[in-house]
N, C-alpha and C positions, 0 to 999 in steps of 0.2 A: 083314379078321386079315392083319395080316402075315406072310409067309413065314418060320417061326424054322427054321434049317438046327443040327442041333445043333453048326457051326464058329461061331455067333453066340451067344459067351457072356466073356466079363471073359477066360478066359483066366490066363495064367501070365505077371506084371511083372513089366517087362523093364526097370522103371529105379529106382533105389537105392531104396529102402523109406525114404516123408519123417516120423521116426520120431516129431516130436514130433505129427504130427493122428494118426497111429495110435495113443500115447495115450492123448490124446483120444477115442477111435474108443472105442481098452476102457477109457477108465472109464465112459466115455458109458451100456457095459451093462454093465460088472464094477465100478465102483467106489464107491465110498463115504463121502459126504462128512455130516460130523455132530458132533453137541456131548454130550457127557456132560454129565447135570449132577445129583448126590449128595452125600449128604450130608456134610457134615462139619461137627459142631461147635466143635472150633479154633477154625474159623472164623466172620467178627465178619456175614457174615450168616446165617452156615448151611449155604453149600450149595457147592459145586467145582464150576467149572468146567471142560468141557479140552475142546480141540475134537482135530480128527483125517478127515484123510485114509486114507483103502485101498483096497486092490485083491488079489482072492483069484485066485488060479490051482490046476486040480490038482498034487499034486506033480512029475508023469510033464513038464508046461510049462512047467517053473518060469524057465524061459531070461527068459523075459517080462518077469515078478518083474522079474530083474537088470539087464534094460533098465530097469524104472524106476528104480531106485534108480540105477543111477548118471545115470542124466538128468538125475534131480535133486540127486544127490547128498547123501542126505540116507535119512532111515528104516532101519526093517529088516525083514526078513525073518523071519519069524518058524511055527511051524505054527499053527495056529487050531484048536483037535483041534472045537470043534461043527461043523463041515462037513468035518475029515479032510483040507483044501487046505492052500495056503504063501497067510501075507500080507503086503505089499506094508504097512507104515503110519507113517503123523512123527504124533506128537500136538507133538513141539515148532512153539510159534506160529509164536519167531521165522522157524524153516524152511518150515513152511503159509506163513505171507506175504512171505517173498525168494525162496521159489526154484520151489512149487508154483501157489498162487493167480497171479502173474504167469505162466504156462503158460499158463491157463487163462482170462484176459483175451485175450493173445494167438491162443489154439484153444480159441474154445467148443466145447461139445457142442452137441450140435444137436436133442438131445430132450431134451424137459417136466426132466431133472435140472436143466439151466442154472439154476432156480430153484434151486433148494435151492442149488447153485455160488452166486449173487449173494446170497443170506444168509447161505451162511458167511460169504463174504465179509464184510459188512456185521458179523459178530457178532466176527468175528477184530476188524475194525480194534474196536468197540466191549471186544473183552478188550486188546488192546493201551493204549488209555484206558485199562487201571483201572475199568472201569464197573463189569462183574464184581463188585468190592469192597462194595457199595454194594444196597440194595436195592434204592430204585427202575434201578438200570440192569442189575441183574440180571432184577425183571421187563421189564425192554425184549428182554435178550437170549434171558432161557425163552419171551414172545410169539414171536418173530425162532425160534428153535428150535422152537415145537410146528408150526410152516407149514412145514419140512423133512420129505421124506424120510415122505409122507406115511400109505408099505403096513410103515414100515419099526415096528420094537417098538420099548417104551421102558417102560423098566426104572419112572420116575420119570410117576406120570404129571401136565401142566401147568399141570392146576389145583389138582393136592394140590401144586404147589412155587410157586404162584402165593398160595396162601393159610396157607401156611408163610412165605415171605414178607412175610405182609400185619402178620405178628406183629412183623417185626425195626423198628426203629427207621430212617428213609429218611437 
């Protein structure tokens, strides 16, 4: 066994912070890539599809959220009453595709959450193509989204959405 003296630790970093890598690491632990699918009777398919990228932090450490907002040049920081934190979030498909996802292509996550990013990227591409506006396209999106965030909560069960979509003409 190696002799570990108290001086054998990472210690303070004397180099300039690599912000892009830091942001990916931060998202790996605290970030969320999600697709909300909610009923909307005014829409032909009866469901609205909204992508979201977010990350939370306690209010006393909110400067990291400011750095993230500045880095991506999009999104908003708001209180999250569900857990008494602050949250940076963007729901703009344009910003997600042009600013956020290219970052995670260059600086991928190193955990299994990268699978969520890959699925999310595919879903955002389908949304940009307007596939969510047809029953067949939305079925594909629902099936992809069901594979994301396996430990997350869902307001609407994917099977329930798919069952309702079966009543909509393609």
